[in-house]
N, C-alpha and C positions, 0 to 999 in steps of 0.2 A: 522717054516717050516710049522705048522701046518696051522699058517695064510695064508700063500702062498697057500695053496692046496684049502682054505675055498675062497679065492678072484677067483683064477680058475675057480671052479664050478660055479659062481656067474656069469664071464662073460659066462662063456659054456649054463647056462640055461637063461641066457639074448639071446644070438644069438639065441639059438633054438623058443624060445618065439616069439621072433621076425618075425622068417620067417615063422611060422606058422599063427601069424597076416596078414602078406602079403599076402599070399596064399590065407587067407577068404578072407580079402579086395580084391586081384583080382578077385577070382571067383564070388562074390556080383558085381563087378565092370562089368563082361562080363552078369553077368547076367539081370542086366540095362538096358546092352546097346542093349542085343537081345529085351528086351523088349519093347525098344523102337521103334526101327527098326520095330518090329512088329506092332507097331500101326502106324508110318509115315515114310515113307522109304526117305532115304538121299537127293533125290533129292527136298523133301519139306524143308527142311534146308537150301538147297543151291538157294533157290527159295526168303526162307527168307532173307538169308542174302545179296541177291541182292536190295530186297526191303529196307534192314534196310542201303545200303551206296547206295539209292538214285537212283538206276535203275532200273526204275519201265517200264520203254520200254520193257529193258531185262527181267523183272518178270514176266508180261504181256505174250510176246514170250514162254517165258520157263513154264510157265502155259499150254499154251494153249496146248505145246509139251506135258505136263502129261498127257491132257486131251485126247490125242489119245490114252494113253496107257488102258484106264479102262477097266476092264471086269467086268464080273460075280462075279468070285474071287477075286478082291478086292477093295479096300474104297477108290481107286484112287478120283472118282466124288464126293463124299462130301468133300474131302482134297484141293481138287481146286477151290470148291468151297470157302473154308475157306482163301485159298491163292487169290483169286480174290477177296473177302472182303477186306483183307489187304491191298491190292495194289490200289485201285479203293478208300479206305478211305485216302490213303495217298497224294493221285492223286486229292485229293477233288472234287471227283464222290459219294457225297452220296448217290444218287437213284441207282446205279449200287450196291454200295458199300453196303445198304441197303438189295439188292434182296440175292444177292448170301449169305449175312448172314442168312437170312432166311430160303433160302437153305438148306444153311451146318448146321442149328440148327436143322431141320427136318431129315436131314440126320445124323448125331451124336446119335439123341435120338433113332434111329431105331438099330444101332450098336452097342448102348452103352451097356455093358453087367452086370455091377456093380458100384455099387457108388464110389469106386477108378480107375474107368475104367480112361484111358488119355481122352477117345472122351469127357467123363464128366465134364472135366476143359475146352476142347475146345469149348462146349456149352455154359458155363459161359463166356467165351471171349465173341464169337460171339454174345451174349445178350448186353455185355457192348458193344459191336462195333455197333451193331443199336440201343440203346440209344445214344449213342455219333453221329452218323450220325444224327440221327432227331431232334437233339435240336433245330436247326433253323428251322424247318419245320414242328412238329408233337411234340409239349413239353409233354403231356398226354402219348403219343408211347414211349416216352422217358424215362419218369419216371415208367412207366412199365415195360418194360425192366434191365434199373439200379435198381431195384426196385428188379425185381429175378436175377439178377445178384451178388447182394450184399449178397444173403442167401445162394448160391452156393460156391461164395467166402468164406464166414464164415464158411462152413465145412470144407476146404479145409486149413483154416488159412494163404488164401492168402493175407496178410496184404496191401499192393501196391493195388490190387486191390480194395479191399473195400474201400481204402481213395480215391481213383479216384474217383469212383462211385458215393463216399456219395456226393464229393465236385460237380460233376456235377450237381446234384439234388439237392444241396443248392442253384446253381448259378442259375438253373433254376428256382426257387421260386421267388427269388431275384429279380428277372427279371419281375415275375409277381406278384411283390409284394405282396405275401404272406410270409411275413416275419417270421410269428412264425414257418412254416414250413421249412424254411430255417436254422433260428435258432437250430431247433431240429434235423436238418443233419450235421450242423458246429460241435453239442455237440458230435455227435456220433466219429464223426474224431479225436476229443479231448480225446475223451475216448478210442477209438484203439491204437492212440501215446502215451497216459500214460504207456498201458501195455507192450507197446516196451521197451527192454532194448538197451539203450546211444547204449552200442558196437557193436550191432546188425545192425543196421544203417549205409545207404550210407549219409553222413553228407550232400551233398550238394542236395539230394534229401530229405531229410527230413526239411531243413532251409528252400528251397522253396515249399514245401507242406505246412508245419505251417504259412508262409509269405503269402499264399494262400488263406489260410485258415484267417489269419487276413484282408485283402484286402475286404473279401465277408464282414464280420461281420462291418469295418468301412463303407462299402456302408451303411448298415442296421441300423448302429448306436449302436449297441451292444460291449462296451466298455469292459464290463467282458470278452464275447473272443478274443477280439484283443489284451488285454492286456495279457490276460493267452498263447494265442497263441504266442505272439513275445515271451515272458518268456521261453515259453518251447524251440522256436527256437534257442535262444541264447545259449542253453548248446550244439547247434551243429556248432555254429559260427567258430570258432580258426579252425576245420579239413574242411570246407566246398572253394566250389572253390571265385575267385574275384567276376566272375560275379555273384555267389548267394549272397557273402556277401553286394555287392553293390544294387542288387535287396530287401533285408531287411531293410537295413539302410536307403533308399528311404521310403519304406512303413513303417517303426519304426517314421523316421520324421513326415511323414503324418499321424501317427494315435495320436501323441505328439499333432499336428498343431492341427487338429481336437478336440481334450479334454482341447484346449486354455493352452497348456501347453509350450509359442511361444519359451522359452529361452531352452528350452530342443531340438525344433523341430530344433531350428537354429544348436545347438551343433551337435547333431544328421546328418543333414542333412549336414555340415561342414566335417563330417568322410566321409562320401560317397563320397561325391567330390573329398576330398584328394587320395583317393584309385580310384575311375573313371579317374581323371586327370591324375595319376601316371602311368595307366595302358594305357593312351590313347586311348579308348575302351568305351563302352558301352553309350554309346550319348544317346540314348532316354532315359533310366533313369536317365542320367548326365543331361538332361534339365528339368526335370521332380524336379529331386529333386532341381534344381535354383530356380526354382516356389516356390517348401513350403517354402526355406528359406529366399525367397524375399515377402512371405506372412508373414509371422511368424515375419520379419525386420519390415514390414509394422506396424502391430499389435500392437508391443512394443515402435513404435514411433521412428523407425530409418527411415525415408521418403529417403534420399540420397541413404542408404546403399540397398534399398529393387529396388529401379531402376536400381542400378549396376547387381545384380541379375536378375533382369528383361532383360536389356540387353544382358548378358551372355546367358540367354535362348532363345533369337530371334538370336543373331549369329549362335549359334549351329545348331536350324531349319533351318536357309537358309542355311548354309553349306551341311549340311546332309539330308534334304528333311525329318524332323522329323512333325509328326502332334501333337501342345503340346496339353499338359493336358487341362479340362476346369477350373480348377482354375486360368489358364492366365487372363482368363477373369478378375475373382475376382481383381486378382495384377493391373494390368491395370486400372479397375477402380478405386482402390483405389490412387493410383498413381497421375489422373488425377484429382479427386478432393482435392488431397492435390494441387496441381496446381493449382486448382479455375478454372480448365476447366469442369465448370459444366455440359453444354451441354452432352460434350463426356462422362463425367464421368456418367450420367443418362443414357444415349443410354446404356452403355456397361453393368452397374447393376441393368436395368430395365427390358427393351427394349429386349434386348440380350439373358438375362436368363427365363423371365418368365416362360418358358414352362419347365424349367427342375426343377423336382420333388423327386427326391432323397430325403430320409429322412435325409443324413449327410449333406446334400450340402444345405438344405432352412435353418438352422441356421446360418451357414456360411455367405450364401448370406445376411441373415438379419444383422448379424456383419458389413459387407460391406456399405448395406443401414444405418446402425447406423452412422458408417465413414463420412459419403458421408452427412448427414444433420447435422451431429458437425459442420463439415467444412463450413457450409454455416448458424451455427450460429442458427439452428432451431431447440431448445430445446424440443417443445413442439412435435415433429414426432421422433425423435430421443428418446423420453421415449415411445412412442406407439411403437415403433421397438423393445424397452427392452420389453415391457410385450411381444409381441409373442415371443420373444426369449426365454424366462422365459418359456410359455407351451410348447412349445417345449422342451427345454434342460431338461425338469424333464422328459420327456417319453422318452429321448435319456442317460440321466444320464451325461450332461455335464456341466459342470460351465462355464457359457456364458458372464457374468458380475461379479465382486467384490460390495458388498454390499458398500463402500465408494463411488465407480464411481457411483453410482447407487442412493446413498444421495447426493450427491455433484449435479448430474444431476434433483433431483427433487425438490434441494434449489433450482435453476437456474430457474425452471419451475415455484414453489412458488410465487419469486421475482418479475417476469414477472406478474404472475394472478394478484397481489396484484396491481401493478404498472397500469395495463390493467383495474381494477376495480377502482380504485380512480380518475381516469381520465373517466372515464366512467361516474362513480355521479358526477362532477363537470360539464360533459357536458350536462349533463341530468337537471341539475341545470338549466345552462345559459339556455336551449332549454324552460323551464318550466315559467322561469321569460319573456323569448322572447312571449311566447304563450301569456302570462295575459296581458302583457303590450302591445300586438296589440290589444287586446280586450277592452282595456282601450281606445285603441286611435280609436279605429271604433265609440265609443260612445260621445266620446269627440267632434266626428268631426259630428255626428249626431246634437246633441246638438249646436255643433258652427252652422249651417245649419237652424237649425229654429232660434236660436236666432241671426242670422247675421245682420238683417235689424237696432235691438233695442241693441246690447251687440257686435257689432264687431269689434271696435279696443280693447275691453276690451279681450271678444275672443281670441284674435290672440294674445295679449302679453299673456296669460296665457298657452297657447298651448305653445308657443316658450320656457317660462318657464320651460314647463313641460318637453317640449321633451331634454333643456338642462340636465335635471336633469337625464331623462332617457339614454341619451349618459355616463353622470359620473358614471352611475349603473352599465351600461354594458362594460365601460373602467373597471371599479373596477374589475368587474368578470373574466375579461380575464387575466387583470394583477395578481388577483389571481391563475388564473388556469396555466399561465405563470412560476407565482413563487413556486408551485407545483409541476409542471412538473420538476422546476431545482431544488427542493431539492429531489425530488426522484432519479433523474441521480447523483446529489451527494450522495447521500446514497449507491445507485449502485456502484457508482465509490468506496464509502471508503469499501464497501466490499468485490471487489474486490481486492484490497490494503491491506487490513487484512492479507486476505486470503493469497496473493501473499508473501506475509513477512512471516508470519506462516510456509507455506513453504521451502519458503528458509533459516527462521533459522530452520527447523529441519534437513534441507537437510543440510546447514552447520553443524551442530550438527552430523550428520552421517559421514563427512566429518575429522571432527575433532576425532571422534573417532579411525576411518580407519587411520588417520595418525598417530594414539599414538601406536598403533598393528602392530606388523610386519610384513611385506607382505607375504603371505603364499609361495610365490613363492623362497622368500628367504633360506627357510628351505629346498626344495630341493639340495642348492649350497652347505649344511654342509656334515659333511663327514658320510652318510649313503645312502643305495642302493636307496631308495627313499620313498615317502610319500605324503599325501593328506590333506589335509581340509577343512572339510565342514561345512559351518559356516553360518544359515540363522537365521535372527532375528526374533522375533514376529513381533515388531514393525520398523519403520525404523533406529532406534538406539536399542543396544542391553543391556540388566543384565549381558550376558555370557562374555567373551572373553578369547583370546588365549597369550600366550607370549612365546618367543624361543629366545635362545640365546650361542653361541657357543664360551666357556670359554677355549683354549688351547684345552685340548682332548676331557674337557665336554661338552655335549651336554645338555644344559637346555630347559626344556619343559613343561611347565603348563598349565591346563586345567579348568577354573573357574566358576561358578553360583553362580552370587552374587545375594542379595535379590532382588526380582522383576525385572521386565523388563519396555522395553519404556525411557522416559526420566530416572526415578528416578535409576533403575539397571543401566542406562550409566554412568549418576556421580559414583554410588557405582564402577563400574567396569574401571573407568577412573582413581579413585584415586589408589584402588586396583594395577591395571596395572602400575602404575609408583611408588609406594610402594616397587613391587614384584623387576621391573629395577633398581632401588636405591640400595637395598639389593644386587641383584648380581653383580652391581657393584664395590661395595666396598669389597665384601667379596673372598677368596680366589676361584681358580678355580674347586678346589673340594669338594666347601661347600656342605652339605647334604640339602636335598629335607628336613628333618624336621627341620634343622636351619631354613631353609627359612620361613615355616611355622611358628614356633613360633613367626619369627619377624613380621614376616607379623599380626600375632594374634594382639603383643604390638602394635604394629604401629597403627592400627584401632582402637583400642581402645582407646588408647591417639587422635586418630585425633576426632573423631567421641562417642566417649564414655564420657567427660567432659560434665557437666552440663544436663547428663542425668538421670534418674532414672533407676533401674536395668531392669523393663518392658519393656522401650522406647531403649534400650542395645540390650535386643536379638534379635530385630525385625533386626538389621544392622549386614551386616557380607556377608559369603559367604562357599559354597561348594566348594571344589577346590582339585586336584589331580597335585602334580609337581614328574616329573623324574629327575636323572643326570645321563646320557649316556657316558660311557669312550669311546670313538669310535676307540681306540686301544687295548685296552683288550676289550671289549664288554663286562662291568661289567654294569649291570643297577641296580642302587639305587631306591626305589620308595619311598613315604609317600602320604597321603591323608586324608584329612577332609571330612569324610562321600563321599566320591566317589571311586569307583573300579577302577583297573587298569589292563587291560588284554592282556595277552603275549599269544600267539600262536607260536606251534613250530612243523609244520607238523600237526598231529590231537590231540595232547597235548594242553591241556587247563590250564595256569597258571591264579589265579584273585586274585591280593591284593586289600584287602577291606577297609584298608583304616582304621583311627581312628572315631568312632562314636562321634563325635566332630566336628561341624562347626565352622569358623573361625568366630572371636567376641562372643561365648556365654559369659556365666556367669560365674564370678573367683569360685565360687562352684564347678563346673565343671570342670574348666582347671585344677585344683589342683587334681582331680581326675582321668585325661584321658591325658596322655602326646602323641605328635607325636614321629611315631618310625619308622625308614627307616628300610625298606627289601631289601635285595640286591640277583640279580639273576644272574648268568653268563650266557648270549646266547650265541648264534651262528648264524652264517650267514646263512638270509635269515628268522631269526624269527622276527616276526610281532609282535609291542605295540599297542595298542586298549587305546584313551585315550577320554571321551565324557559325555559330563551333561546330565539330566535328565531330560531336554525335548525332545531328541529323545527316550525314553525308555517310557517317562509319555505320551504321543502321542494320544489320542483316536481315533479309525476308527476299521478296519477291518466290518464283516461281523453284530459284536450283539458290536459295538460301546465301544469297551473295551480298557485297554492302551496296548499298543506295549510292554513293559514291557523286564527286563533282557534275560528272560530265550530264547525269540526268537531271542534276537539281538544274545545270544551266538549259536546259531541254522544259523544263517545269517551268525554271522563270520566265521564260520566252515568251510561251503559251499565256501565260496569266499575269502577267506585268501592269496590262491596262483594266483589270478589273477595279474594283471598289475595294479597299484597302482589308474591309473590315470581312468581304467576301472572298481575297487572298488568303488571310489568316484563315477562316475555313475550311476552303479550299487545300491548303498545307496541311494543315493536320488530317484531312480525309485521307491524304495523301500518302501523307506516314503513316497512318493507322493501316491502312491498304497494303502498303507496303513489306509492314512491319507483320502481319496478317496474326498470327499464333506463335510467332519469335518471340522470347523478352527483348524488353527494352534493353539496350545492350549500354548508354550510357548516358549523362545530363543532354538535355535540349537546348538550346536557345536559337532561334529566330528572329532577325529585326530588320522590318521594312521601312524606308521613310521616302514620302513620294516629296520633292519640292513645289 
């Protein structure tokens, strides 16, 4: 009974308290409404609504009517100036808009009583309107008014207007080629966005705003701001509108393209295309995305696919009357050069683009010039283009060409120069001989004339013999020249054949290695919710490898890092993966990971350890993690050699560090440290991560430091709830951004499995 009365009193107290709060809120709302009406009458908001609905003529007519109601006792005069300014701005009558906005500014200043006056906010809005409408006619005036309104909006903490004003100024300075000033205002926008809690924002507006920030920074060539803006924008992606997503994906693909990340550019473009094609709308962004996709494929050597996307863009432009982006010229020029239509290609890539000096467009244009010269086999001109590219790329922080391609082109130029020098030397020798013999011939002719009477016949015979000897020497020199040219051509052909055979051999080695490894797509067919495998060899073939198989209800997955990389590491990975496959095939389906490790260790010692000293054997082996997941009971068994396995459940992280011993270590260490199994009961949507040390040991960042395990854990906590495909793409982006211009240091494998 006592508990009943206590509960009753609690309900009565809550009812009374709620009534008091409701009354206070009601009184506050009434006061706010009366205060608002005191500043702006209801007709002001009615006219504003007409303008918002696009009924500009009706809005102007209503403003004219309101103008007739001006008296000394009201503020209708300055209010109507503000309404005129807004409406003329939306009808693109900038002169009238600026005129009325300036009148409104002066009027509001006269009637403003204090800093928090509603009219003070209107002054800031009118200053922003003057600045916006002056962009096309007087940029100094625009900057002056936009700078003033930023300070006012900062006082009222009006985030949207602050961002818009900063963006207008950044665009003005960008168009004036004052890039340092433009970047200053873009940084201001990034700082403002970083201070706003994600939950307080309109996702569509924020996605568009940050994407616009990236667009301006892309034109300038500052990819620090580009990547930061796109990364910040991705937070709002899922909640944004379809149109904003398509706009974001197009500009993200464009940013990847201008950073020479052609595979990522093509992938991101395909996502935007699929979304726009499904919506059957947004043709402008779709046609632009087709062009970026085609250019990325062209740069990666997929000429036929590039033509297909060029034709798609042309078709959309014809149907919907779309003006295509300027990069379309580059795509057409590269396609024409690939088809050997050099006259048309030269017109597109040289003549029609010579007046475009955008910072980001120039190095990209040079890339097309290089492709043109290579298609013509003019390697000297291509190398000169590369030198200009490198100078521009250093200032824009873009990786234009890989060192391997550069060395290959230099080798071709060196060989061509050597051949030309040798031929020139032979030709000069022949010319000297001719000049010398010509002088001797003149002397003999003079002697023959003087002594023609006394020794005519004798001299004539001597002359004939000398001429025959000269012809023989000339013929011999010409034959030597021809033989030398033939030999040089033969050597050039041998170099070409040797290079081709070496490339084909390594490519075939890659084919063999990938044939032995299971296809990543097969992991999706196992009894799990989702998965991804990020596999990035340092060289063409890899010392890291992965392996998985479904045995009954048990899914076995291995992630291994063998000694070395490239061809030596690839041999070790092929031997180890074959041994693991053999062990699992002859073991029961519930075989423990520790058992697999022990047998693998023993087999590697047998295969590689005989006839070797202990010092030599210590260099052969691998670090590896193995899991066995019962897909029905969700029981996970883990055993590892010097590699961690991470399990994330919501925000809880479980790390299994494994045994501090590699596969193939010395026997003295083997007896001290045995492989052990760790058993974990998983739940639905738990995520398992396995990776080699190539990811964590990658150098990069601002201080050229290792990425390290701590940053990986922080990254996994932030992304583990995302879709597995999106996780894989984000992980690649994160790795690429961390690496920056630094070279990749080791083979990389990163495996994710969602239960």
